[in-house]
N, C-alpha and C positions, 0 to 999 in steps of 0.2 A: 269544655276548655279549662274551666277553673280546676276541675279534678285532675286533668292532665298536667296542669302547672304544678299542683301540689305534689303529684307523683314524681315529676322531673326534679323538683327541689329535693325531695327525700333521697332519690337515687344519687344526685350529685353530692349531697351531704355525706352519704356513706362512701362514695368514691373518694372524696377528699381524705377521709380517715384511712382508707385502704392505701392510698398513695403515700401518705405520711408514714404509716407503719412499714410499708415496703422500703422506703428510703432508709429508715433507721435500721431495719433488718439487713439490708444490703450492705451498709457500712460495717455492721457488726460481723456479718459473714465474711466480708472481704478481709477484715482485720484478723479474724480467726484463721482463714485460709492461708494468710501470709505467715502464720506461725507453724505451718506444716512443712515438713521436709519433702523432698522429692519421693520418698518412700511412703508418704501419707501419714507418718507418725508425728506427733507433736514434738517440736524442737524445743528442748529445755535448755536454759542457760546452764553453764557448767557449775557456777557457784551460787547463783540466785536467779529469781524470776526476772524477766525483762521489765524495764520501767513501763509504767502505764502512760499511754499517749493521751494527754488531757488538754482540752481547749477551754479557755475562760476569757472573760472580758471584764474590765473595770467599769464598763458603762451599763451593764445589765447582768443580773443573776441568771444562772441556768433556769430555763423555763419561765423567766421573769419578763416584765414588760420592757420594751425598747423605748427610749425617750423620744420626745418630739424633735430633739436636736438631730437625731439620726433619721427622722422621717423625710420623705421626699419633699423637695422645695417647690411644691405646686399648691394652689389654692384647694382647700378641702382635704388635705392629706393628714391633718391632725384633728384631735377631738374638738378644738376650738374653731376649726375651719380655716385657720391660718396656714401658710406654707410651713413645712418643716425646715430644719437646717441643712439636711442632706449631708451631714458630717459622718464619715465612716467610723464605726466603732473601733476602738483599739482592741486587738486580740492578743492573747498571750498563751503560749503552750509549753508543755514540758514532756519529756520522754519521746520526742520524735526523731532523735538523731540515730539511735541504735536500738537493737533488741527485736527487730522485726524479721529481717532476712540477713543473709551473709553480706549483703551490699549496704554500704553506708547511705544515708539520706543526703542527697546533693542539692535538692531544692524542694520547695513546697508549692502547693496550689490550693486555692480556696474557691469554693462556690457558695452562694447564698440563694436558696430557693424557697418560695412560698407555694406549698402544695395545696393550700386552701384557696388559692386564687381560682376563679372560674374559667380556667384555660387548661387545655390538655397538656399534661406533663409539668404543670406548675409554672409560676412566673419567676424568671431568673433575674435577681437583683444585682448580683456582683460576681464577676469572674476575674480571678487574679492568679497569675502563675509566674514561674521563674523567681519566686521568693528565695533569697539566698539560703542555702542549707545550714548556714551557721546561725540563722535568725531564730529567735524564740519569741519575738513580738512583731505584730504587724501594726505599724503606726505610720505617720506621715513620712518619717525618715526611711523606714524599710520599704514603704510603698514606692518611694522614688527609685529604689533599686530593683523593683519588680516590674512585671508587665501586666497591664490590665486588658481584659477582653470587653466584648460588647454585651450589655445587658438587654433585657427585653423592652426597656424604654426606647432602645434604638441608638444609644450612644455608648462610648467607651468610658468605663469608670463605674463608680458606685451610684446606685439609685435606691434610695431608702424606701421603707414601707409606705404604702399609700392604699390601704385596702378600701373596698367599697364601704359606704356609710350605712351598714346594715346592723351594726352591733355585734357582729360575729368576730371572735378572736381569731386572728391569723397567726400561724406558727412559721417562723423563719429559720430554716435549717442551714446553719453554718457548718460546712464540711471542709476540714483541712486534710489534705493528702500529703503524705511524705513520699517523695519521688526519688528514684535512683539516678535520674538524669539532671544535669545542672541547668538545662534549658530545653523547653519543648516548643519553641517557635516565637514568632514576632507578635506584636500587639494586635488586638481586634478579634481574637477568637471568640466565637459564641460558646455557650455552655456545651452544646453537642460536639462542637469541634474540639473543645478541651478534653472532654471525656474520651473521644476517639484518640486524641494524641497521647493521653495517659495510658490507654489500653486498659481501662478500669475493668471491663468485663473479663479480661484474662489475667489481670494483676501484673502485666508485663513490666510496667514502670513504677509500680506502687509498692512502697515498703509497708504502709499502714495508713489508717485513716481514723479521724476522731470527729465527733459531732458536738455542737453547742446549739441549743434552741432558744430563741427569743420570741416574744409575742408582741402583737400590736392590735389595738381595737379602736375602731372609729364608731361612735354611737350612731344609732339609726337616726336618719334625718326626720 
């Protein structure tokens, strides 16, 4: 039994990294595909390259640690064992409005997924959509104009990091989608429902996508 437990732990460890890599590759492939014309050739701008679609946050550096203020507000969710603040991080982006397809960006959608979580498909912490196409920042003001979906904690809105107290670093994948539709439905969509509504697999409503990764670690108990 002990050997079986070790084997299962190793398999799950490798599977987490595979899911993380696939998520990043999928976003990259999607963005590249959206630069292709219907003939399959790369669509080049007439005078210059299209702007780079980039997502950043003033609350954490790319691949850097997310603070306790953004952690989930339940006991044991921070290294000290205290509840986190569950305050959504502010996000800022550039290059999302043009340069991907002939269609302008009319709205944005955001997902936050922890693929290191010991659940199939990862744990979905935040689902936001109908973010105005004119926006370049997601903060409290912009969030009031957007629509939030249901996270895997079971409620609508943001649910911050709260990884198991194992000492393992978890990676939180913030993916921002630039969409051709101004609205893709009412509140309460799950991650899977949002992905289906955007038509991500076929790129039907997506102009482009960009990723920001943050990390969080709870020490072993």
